[in-house]
C-alpha positions as semicolon CSV with decimal commas, in nm:
position;residue;x (nm);y (nm);z (nm)
1;M;1,129;1,050;5,872
2;A;1,380;1,313;5,778
3;M;1,227;1,650;5,618
4;W;1,498;1,763;5,400
5;F;1,525;2,124;5,302
6;E;1,751;2,280;5,019
7;T;1,924;2,595;5,135
8;K;2,144;2,819;4,919
9;V;2,423;3,013;5,052
10;K;2,556;3,350;4,910
11;Y;2,947;3,414;4,961
12;D;3,234;3,518;4,823
13;K;3,445;3,205;4,761
14;M;3,819;3,209;4,680
15;Q;3,909;3,048;4,324
16;E;4,199;2,810;4,255
17;N;4,346;3,099;4,035
18;G;4,335;3,337;4,326
19;A;4,048;3,531;4,192
20;V;3,710;3,608;4,450
21;K;3,385;3,521;4,284
22;K;3,052;3,534;4,459
23;V;2,876;3,229;4,453
24;N;2,532;3,097;4,552
25;E;2,566;2,688;4,621
26;P;2,302;2,488;4,711
27;Y;2,312;2,236;5,035
28;L;2,048;1,990;5,193
29;V;1,981;2,038;5,583
30;D;1,751;1,788;5,776
31;A;1,533;1,995;5,968
32;L;1,167;2,062;6,104
33;T;1,092;2,420;5,994
34;F;1,225;2,655;5,761
35;T;1,381;2,853;6,054
36;E;1,558;2,539;6,195
37;A;1,731;2,499;5,880
38;E;1,810;2,849;5,807
39;A;1,987;2,803;6,178
40;R;2,165;2,484;6,107
41;I;2,309;2,577;5,769
42;I;2,445;2,864;5,919
43;E;2,610;2,673;6,212
44;E;2,769;2,440;5,965
45;M;2,851;2,657;5,732
46;T;3,053;2,964;5,969
47;P;3,349;2,735;6,030
48;F;3,430;2,716;5,647
49;I;3,337;3,062;5,510
50;S;3,534;3,360;5,602
51;G;3,368;3,696;5,568
52;E;3,023;3,788;5,507
53;F;2,756;3,510;5,411
54;S;2,353;3,527;5,360
55;I;2,104;3,286;5,307
56;S;1,937;3,311;4,965
57;A;1,702;3,059;5,007
58;V;1,524;2,769;5,174
59;K;1,264;2,519;5,021
60;K;1,115;2,217;5,087
61;T;1,217;1,921;4,894
62;R;1,057;1,611;4,816
63;I;1,321;1,356;4,885
64;S;1,216;1,028;5,084
65;E;1,540;0,911;5,149
66;I;1,898;0,937;5,099
67;F;2,136;0,679;5,020
68;F;2,511;0,796;5,150
69;D;2,856;0,701;5,037
70;D;3,112;0,881;5,228
71;S;3,405;0,795;4,960
72;A;3,196;0,994;4,712
73;D;3,174;1,342;4,656
74;K;2,877;1,396;4,404
75;Y;2,482;1,387;4,450
76;Y;2,241;1,262;4,205
77;M;1,865;1,242;4,208
78;V;1,676;0,941;4,137
79;K;1,354;0,981;4,057
80;V;1,181;0,633;4,100
81;N;0,821;0,517;4,040
82;F;0,707;0,258;4,301
83;I;0,423;0,043;4,088
84;T;0,093;-0,071;4,280
85;L;-0,202;-0,274;4,178
86;D;-0,543;-0,098;4,230
87;E;-0,758;-0,425;4,335
88;K;-1,083;-0,239;4,234
89;S;-0,990;-0,126;3,872
90;G;-0,725;-0,396;3,841
91;T;-0,509;-0,097;3,666
92;E;-0,115;-0,012;3,750
93;K;-0,071;0,258;3,933
94;R;0,289;0,453;3,968
95;T;0,404;0,663;4,255
96;A;0,674;0,897;4,222
97;S;0,946;0,904;4,505
98;F;1,283;1,119;4,471
99;I;1,557;0,906;4,605
100;L;1,892;1,122;4,694
101;V;2,207;0,892;4,585
102;Q;2,588;1,004;4,719
103;A;2,796;0,877;4,431
104;S;3,128;0,937;4,265
105;D;2,943;0,912;3,864
106;F;2,657;0,802;3,713
107;E;2,747;0,438;3,685
108;G;2,793;0,446;4,086
109;A;2,484;0,630;4,161
110;L;2,290;0,345;3,986
111;R;2,497;0,066;4,166
112;R;2,429;0,258;4,488
113;F;2,082;0,327;4,474
114;M;2,031;-0,095;4,346
115;E;2,182;-0,167;4,657
116;G;1,995;0,053;4,896
117;M;1,688;-0,105;4,710
118;K;1,781;-0,426;4,777
119;G;1,525;-0,632;5,003
120;T;1,233;-0,403;4,855
121;M;0,946;-0,576;4,846
122;A;0,768;-0,335;4,635
123;D;0,787;-0,318;4,237
124;F;0,964;-0,011;4,082
125;D;1,130;0,137;3,773
126;I;1,380;0,405;3,769
127;A;1,265;0,693;3,577
128;S;1,554;0,935;3,564
129;I;1,867;0,964;3,731
130;A;2,055;1,323;3,747
131;E;2,353;1,477;3,884
132;T;2,243;1,754;4,138
133;P;2,411;2,093;4,177
134;L;2,410;2,006;4,588
135;M;2,749;2,098;4,757
136;D;2,668;1,913;5,075
137;V;2,425;1,735;5,256
138;Y;2,374;1,778;5,671
139;P;2,184;1,530;5,845
140;L;2,038;1,571;6,167
141;R;2,279;1,491;6,434
142;L;2,249;1,329;6,772
143;D;2,480;1,556;6,956
144;H;2,309;1,907;6,800
145;P;2,115;2,069;7,056
146;E;1,792;2,083;6,820
147;G;1,843;1,692;6,779
148;P;1,688;1,393;6,965
149;K;1,809;1,327;7,284
150;P;1,905;0,956;7,409
151;D;1,714;0,826;7,660
152;S;1,854;0,852;8,029
153;N;1,708;0,621;8,223
154;E;1,952;0,657;8,511
C-alpha cells in the first residue's frame, strides 16, 4: 500500500510575463519515510528548476488511493464515507476515506471517481469533492533505486 507525502517546494519561478516570482508549490510523493519523500522530490524537481530551491514542508497525507487520468492536469480530493452496519447495535457506521482523482474538471473528477469505484461491494456516499493545489504526483517507480526490486530467479 502506498504512503503519500505532500511536499512543498520553494523556488523562483519564471512567470509568463517574464517576471520572476517566489513560489511554494505542493507535490505528492509516494515514499516510506519523511526522509525518502524529501530525497525523492529533490530528485524529481532538480531537472525542472534552474537555480536554488528548498523543501519547505513534508507531511503525511490520509490519501488511501489515487485514480489517475494522464490526459488531465488537475487533482481533486474526494472524501467518501464507506457505510457499514454494526451488527451488535444495528446502526450504520460511516468511515471517511480520501481518494485523489486526476481530472480536467469537477464533472470529470466525479465521473473518474465513479469509474474507479465500479465493482466495489461496499456501500458509500460522497461527502465532498474539492480541487487541490497539487502541481503533480510522483508514484513509486519500479526502476527507482529505492523502489521494489523485480524478482530475479536466474
